[in-house]
Each structure stands twice: as C-alpha cells, then as structure tokens.
N, C-alpha and C positions, 0 to 999 in steps of 0.2 A: 848494644842491644842484645847480642847473642848471649853474653854473660848473664844478663837479666833473665832471658828466657830459660837458660840452664838453671839458674837459681830457682825460678818459679817451678820448673819441672822437678828439680830435686825436692823442694819444699812440699810440693803437692803430693808427690809419691811417698815421701816420708810420712806426712800427716795421714794420708789415706791408709798406709800400711800400719801405722801406729794405732789407729783408731778403728781398725776393721777386725772383727772376729767372725769366724764362720766359713772361711775358705775363699776360694777364687771367685765364685759367682758373686759374692758380696762385694769384693773390692772392684770387680769389673763393672758392676752397676754403679758404684760410686765414682769410678773413673769416667764413666759415661756422663754422669752429672757434672763432674769437674771440667773435663776436656771438651765436651760437646756443648753443654748448656751454659756453663759459667765462663770459661775461657774462650770458647768458640774456636779452638784449635783444630778440631775435627768435626766432620758432619756426621749425621746419624748413620748413614750407610757405611762410612769408614769405620765407625765404632762397631757396627755389626760385623764387618769383615774382621776387625781385630778380635772380636769375641769368638768368631768361628775358627780363626787360625789358632788362637791360644788354646781352645778346647781340643783341637786336633793334634797339636804339636806335643811332643813329650816334655815333661817338666811342669812346674807349678804355674798355674794360670796367671797369678799376679806378675811373676818374673817375665813370662812370655809376653804379656801385655806391655810391660815396661820396655822390653826390647823394641817392640814395634812402635809404640807411641814415642819413645825417646828418639828412635831413628827418624821417624816422620817429622819430629820437631827440630832436631839438630844433628842428624847424621849419627855416626858411630859414637862421637863424644856424648850426644844426647842419650843414646842407649846406655852407655856406661853410667852416666849421671842418674838416669832413671832407675837402673838396676840397683845401684848403691842406695838410693833413696828408698827403694822397695825392700831390700833385704836387711838394712840396718835395724829397723824397729823390732822385727821378730828375733834377730840375733841377740839384741840387747835384752828383750823381755824373756826369752828362753834361757839366757845365761843367768839372769836374776832368779828366775823360777827354779832353775837347777840347783842354785846355791841354797835355797830355802824349801826344797821339795817336800821334805817331811812336814814342815810347819804348814805349807799350803794344803797338803793332802788331808790333814786332819782338822783344818779350820772350817767351822760350819758357815761362817760368813762368806768365805770364798766359794764354798759349795753352792750356797744360795745365789751368789752373784753369777756363777757359771750357768745355773739353771735359768736365771732371768735373761742372760745374754742369748740363750738358745731361742727364746721367743723372738727377740729382736732379729736374730739371724734368719729365722724362718720367715719373718715379714719381709726382709730384704730379698731373700731368694724368691719369694712369691712375687715381689715387684719385678725382678729380673724375668721371671717366667711370663708374666703378663706383658711386659715390654717386648719380649721376643715373639710371643704369639701375635701381638698387635702388628709388629713389623712384618712378619710373614704374611699376615692377612692383607696388609697394605699393598703387597706386591700383586695381589689379585691373580696370582698364578695358581691355578687349580692343582697342578702337579706338586708345588711346594706345600700347599695346605694339606693335601692328601698325605704327602710324606711325613709332615709333622704329626698328623693324627695317627698314622700307622706306627711311627717311631714311638709315640707315647704308649700306644696299646701294647706294642711288643716289649717295651721296657717295663712298664708298670704291671701289666697283667700276665705276660708270658715270661718275664725274667730274662729277656735277651740282653746280652752284654752291650754296654754303651759303645764299645769299640766296634763291634759288628755293625751296629746301627750307623755309626759315623762312616765306616767304610762303604756300606751299601748306599747311603745317601750321597757320599762323594762320587761313587760310580754312576749313580743315576744322574746327578748333576752334571758330570762330565759328558755323559751320553746326550743329555738335553742340550748342552752347549754345542756339542759337535753337530747334532741334528739341526739346531737353530742356525749355525754358521753355514751349513750346506744349503739351507733354504734361501740364503741371501745371495 
C-alpha cells in the first residue's frame, strides 16, 4: 500500500510540475485540487497551512510544498519522492530549452504560445487569490480580515515589501495566539 501511495505521490507531483506554468502560486492551487479535492489526502485547512508555510519559507514554493505534502503522506521517503517528482520536469524542460535556446528565442509560434500561457497563468493566480480570500473570510475573525485588507493596500498601493508584510502578519498572529491562550 505504501509503495502505491509513493507512486501516486510521485506521479501527481511530476504531472503537476510538468503541466504548470506561472510559478508557485499556480502549482499550489493545482496541488490543492489534487490532494484536497481529488485524492482527499489533506483537508482544506491543512492545505492553507501548507500554502502559508511554503510562502514564508525560503526556496521555491512547489519544492517547499512537496516537502510538506510528501512528509505528511509518507514521512521522509515521501518528501524525497515528492521533491524528485516536482523537480524532474523543470530540469528536463530547461535542459531541452537550453539546447535550442536560439531557435526558441526567435520562433514566433513559441512567442505567441508564451503570451497565451500568461493569460492562463493569470486566471489560475486569480483563482488562488479568490480561494485565499474566501478562506480568510470563512474564519469570521475580524483581525484576519483586516490584516488581509491592510496587507493588500500596503503591497499594491504603497509598495511595501512582501517579506515585511509576512513578518508583520506573523508577529500579529503570534501575539493573537499568545493573548488567546492567556484568556483560556
């Protein structure tokens, strides 16, 4: 049974990674669909936690998510299998592109394909944003909703660094946790 789960984990990560363009947010949203909705290996809250951790940790989001999901499914071996499944497709694709870089760069069909993919990537990122907003609102915690709105305003209109926003939100969340624990 464990070997079957490892194979499903590898195959899922490999296919998600091979068919995902647009960065970490895109693959994390597809991981949610695969591991929460289709395979039911994680619940919605766990996937939100995975998303928050992968965004906060150094390194590429898909690899970070693979480490956590793989470990959750099958321990250290699961993490290794998930990482390999995640990194192989980009390594293969980038290796091929590097061999034919000059031909790719000047090919008008590839240029059009890349432009079209940007629209798809934008749609998937928009889906991620809507899901995250929905999940924050579902908590019905005014503090979290206000933090989300302030973070958006600070990033979009004031140009505040995402790292600063992450650390400030982390500090506020920890203070909220400590105060909540003291009240109990």
